[in-house]
C-alpha positions as CSV (number, residue, x, y, z in Angstrom):
1,M,70.0,-9.3,-63.8
2,T,67.7,-9.3,-60.9
3,I,66.8,-12.7,-59.5
4,I,63.4,-12.8,-57.8
5,K,63.3,-15.2,-54.9
6,Q,60.0,-17.1,-54.6
7,P,58.6,-17.0,-51.0
8,S,58.4,-20.2,-49.3
9,R,55.1,-22.0,-48.4
10,Q,55.4,-20.9,-44.8
11,Q,55.9,-17.3,-45.7
12,L,52.9,-17.5,-48.1
13,K,50.8,-18.9,-45.2
14,L,51.8,-16.0,-43.0
15,L,51.0,-13.4,-45.6
16,S,47.7,-14.9,-46.6
17,G,44.4,-13.5,-45.1
18,F,41.6,-15.3,-43.2
19,T,39.5,-17.8,-45.0
20,L,35.8,-17.6,-45.2
21,L,35.4,-20.4,-42.7
22,E,37.6,-18.7,-40.2
23,V,35.6,-15.5,-40.5
24,L,32.3,-17.3,-40.0
25,I,33.7,-19.1,-36.9
26,A,34.9,-15.8,-35.5
27,I,31.5,-14.2,-36.1
28,A,29.7,-17.2,-34.5
29,I,32.0,-17.0,-31.4
30,F,31.5,-13.3,-31.1
31,S,27.7,-13.7,-31.4
32,V,27.6,-16.3,-28.7
33,V,29.7,-14.2,-26.3
34,S,27.6,-11.1,-27.1
35,L,24.3,-13.0,-26.5
36,A,25.6,-14.3,-23.2
37,S,26.7,-10.9,-22.1
38,F,23.4,-9.3,-23.1
39,T,21.5,-12.0,-21.3
40,I,23.5,-11.4,-18.1
41,F,23.1,-7.6,-18.4
42,D,19.4,-7.9,-19.1
43,T,18.9,-10.2,-16.1
44,V,20.8,-7.7,-13.8
45,L,18.6,-4.8,-15.1
46,R,15.4,-6.7,-14.6
47,G,16.5,-7.8,-11.1
48,D,17.3,-4.2,-10.2
49,E,14.0,-3.0,-11.6
50,N,12.0,-5.6,-9.7
51,S,13.9,-4.9,-6.5
52,K,13.1,-1.2,-6.8
53,L,9.4,-1.9,-7.5
54,R,9.3,-4.3,-4.5
55,S,11.0,-1.7,-2.3
56,E,8.5,1.0,-3.4
57,R,5.7,-1.4,-2.7
58,H,7.0,-2.2,0.8
59,N,7.3,1.5,1.5
60,E,3.8,2.1,0.2
61,L,2.5,-0.6,2.5
62,Q,4.4,0.7,5.6
63,R,3.3,4.2,4.9
64,A,-0.4,3.2,4.7
65,F,-0.2,1.3,8.0
66,L,1.6,4.2,9.7
67,I,-1.2,6.5,8.7
68,I,-3.8,4.0,9.9
69,E,-2.0,3.6,13.2
70,R,-1.7,7.3,13.7
71,D,-5.5,7.7,13.2
72,L,-6.5,4.8,15.4
73,S,-4.1,5.8,18.2
74,Q,-5.9,9.1,18.5
75,I,-9.5,7.9,18.1
76,A,-11.9,10.1,20.0
77,R,-15.1,9.3,21.9
78,R,-17.2,11.5,19.7
79,T,-20.0,10.8,17.3
80,M,-20.4,12.6,14.0
81,R,-23.1,13.9,11.7
82,I,-23.2,13.0,8.1
83,N,-24.8,15.3,5.6
84,G,-26.4,17.4,8.3
85,E,-28.3,14.4,9.8
86,A,-28.8,13.8,13.5
87,A,-25.7,12.6,15.4
88,Q,-25.0,8.9,15.4
89,N,-25.2,7.1,18.7
90,K,-21.9,5.2,18.2
91,F,-18.2,6.2,18.0
92,L,-17.5,3.6,15.2
93,Q,-19.6,3.5,12.1
94,S,-19.7,1.0,9.2
95,S,-20.5,1.5,5.6
96,E,-24.2,0.8,6.1
97,E,-24.5,3.7,8.4
98,S,-22.5,6.3,6.6
99,F,-21.9,8.2,3.3
100,I,-20.0,5.2,1.9
101,D,-22.2,2.6,0.1
102,N,-21.5,-0.9,-1.1
103,E,-18.0,-1.0,0.5
104,Q,-16.8,-2.4,3.8
105,A,-15.6,0.7,5.6
106,L,-14.9,2.2,9.0
107,L,-15.6,5.8,10.1
108,F,-14.6,7.5,13.3
109,V,-13.4,10.8,14.8
110,R,-9.8,11.4,15.8
111,H,-7.9,13.9,17.9
112,G,-4.7,15.7,17.1
113,W,-5.3,17.2,13.6
114,T,-2.6,19.9,13.8
115,N,-3.9,23.4,13.7
116,P,-1.1,25.6,15.2
117,G,-2.5,28.6,17.0
118,W,-5.9,27.9,15.7
119,L,-5.0,29.7,12.4
120,L,-7.3,27.5,10.3
121,P,-11.0,27.8,10.7
122,R,-11.5,24.3,11.8
123,S,-11.3,22.0,14.8
124,E,-8.4,19.8,15.8
125,M,-10.7,16.9,15.5
126,Q,-11.1,15.1,12.2
127,A,-13.7,12.7,10.8
128,V,-11.9,9.9,9.1
129,A,-13.0,6.9,7.0
130,Y,-11.2,4.0,5.3
131,R,-12.5,2.0,2.4
132,V,-11.5,0.1,-0.7
133,N,-12.6,1.6,-4.0
134,D,-11.5,0.2,-7.4
135,E,-8.8,-1.9,-5.8
136,V,-7.3,1.1,-3.9
137,L,-7.3,1.5,-0.2
138,E,-8.5,5.1,0.4
139,R,-8.5,7.4,3.4
140,L,-11.3,9.9,3.5
141,H,-11.8,12.9,5.7
142,Y,-13.9,16.1,6.0
143,N,-12.5,19.5,6.8
144,F,-15.1,19.7,9.5
145,V,-16.1,17.0,12.0
146,D,-19.8,17.3,11.2
147,A,-20.2,17.5,7.5
148,V,-22.9,19.7,6.1
149,V,-25.3,18.7,3.4
150,G,-23.6,18.1,0.0
151,Q,-20.1,18.3,1.3
152,E,-17.8,15.8,-0.4
153,P,-15.0,14.1,1.6
154,K,-11.4,14.5,0.5
155,V,-9.9,11.3,-0.7
156,R,-6.3,10.2,-0.3
157,P,-5.2,6.9,-2.0
158,L,-3.0,4.8,0.3
159,L,-2.4,1.4,-1.2
160,K,-3.0,-0.1,-4.6
161,Q,-3.8,-3.6,-5.7
162,V,-6.1,-4.3,-2.7
163,N,-9.0,-6.8,-3.2
164,K,-10.8,-6.0,0.0
165,I,-10.5,-4.8,3.6
166,S,-12.1,-6.1,6.8
167,F,-12.2,-5.1,10.4
168,Q,-12.5,-6.9,13.7
169,Y,-12.9,-5.5,17.2
170,Y,-11.6,-6.8,20.5
171,D,-13.7,-6.4,23.7
172,G,-11.2,-7.8,26.1
173,K,-12.2,-11.4,25.6
174,K,-12.7,-12.1,21.9
175,W,-12.6,-10.6,18.5
176,Q,-15.9,-9.6,16.9
177,D,-16.7,-8.8,13.3
178,T,-19.1,-6.0,14.2
179,W,-19.2,-3.4,17.0
180,P,-22.8,-2.2,17.7
181,K,-22.0,-0.8,21.1
182,P,-21.9,2.9,22.0
183,S,-18.3,2.6,23.2
184,L,-14.9,1.9,21.9
185,P,-13.2,-1.5,21.8
186,L,-9.8,-2.2,23.3
187,A,-8.3,-3.0,19.9
188,I,-9.1,-2.9,16.3
189,A,-7.7,-5.4,13.7
190,I,-7.5,-4.6,10.0
191,E,-7.0,-7.3,7.4
192,V,-6.0,-6.1,3.9
193,D,-6.2,-8.7,1.1
194,S,-3.7,-7.5,-1.4
195,Q,-2.9,-9.0,-4.8
196,D,0.9,-9.4,-4.2
197,F,1.3,-9.8,-0.4
198,G,-1.9,-11.8,0.2
199,I,-3.7,-11.2,3.5
200,I,-2.0,-8.8,5.9
201,R,-3.4,-8.4,9.4
202,R,-2.4,-5.6,11.8
203,Q,-3.8,-5.1,15.3
204,F,-3.9,-1.7,16.9
205,L,-4.6,-0.8,20.5
206,V,-7.4,1.7,21.0
207,A,-8.2,3.8,24.1
208,G,-11.3,1.8,24.6
209,D,-13.5,1.0,27.6
210,L,-12.3,-1.8,29.9
211,G,-15.9,-2.6,30.6
212,S,-16.9,-2.8,26.9
213,G,-17.3,-6.6,27.1
214,A,-19.0,-6.6,30.5
215,D,-22.5,-6.9,29.0
216,N,-21.5,-10.4,27.8
217,D,-21.2,-11.6,31.5
218,E,-23.8,-12.1,34.1
219,G,-23.7,-9.1,36.5
């Protein structure tokens, strides 16, 4: 005759499964840990994405000012013709005197437009303009210094999210908002009002005339 030994209470407790309450508590703990881990992971991803966007924005800004500096450092004492009109009597032209309307802009001619061995049918000088159009700082240029009638400038976007751009000119004594003289200033300042960086001011030395401010003095 086989005698079946009843398991003790402790053995029954060891052999029993999880209660519903224990399962719910485990699920709750797992959910809290998962939520915390996801929050940290999402924060890291967002921080990395914002850092990349900020870095790209800084690179865009630096690239734009490098191009502006390159143009202004090679500014030429040469007037230009727009749409076949008579040559202007100034080296620097504003929006009211050029092909750019309703925007504050600056136009001039620069040296040093690379043309190795004169292989391209154009000069090494280049007519350049800067303006803000639809919140984008743009660089414009013609293939030829003196544009013919109907020729459209080539547009290169430089910087986005720009509200406006303004220029000032240094005559050796003070900064001026306009430059009506038939000469070049000693320096040109550019202020860019951007949506994320605010107002950024850069000043560039120009191969101007030392006597450009002499007409403000007696003798």
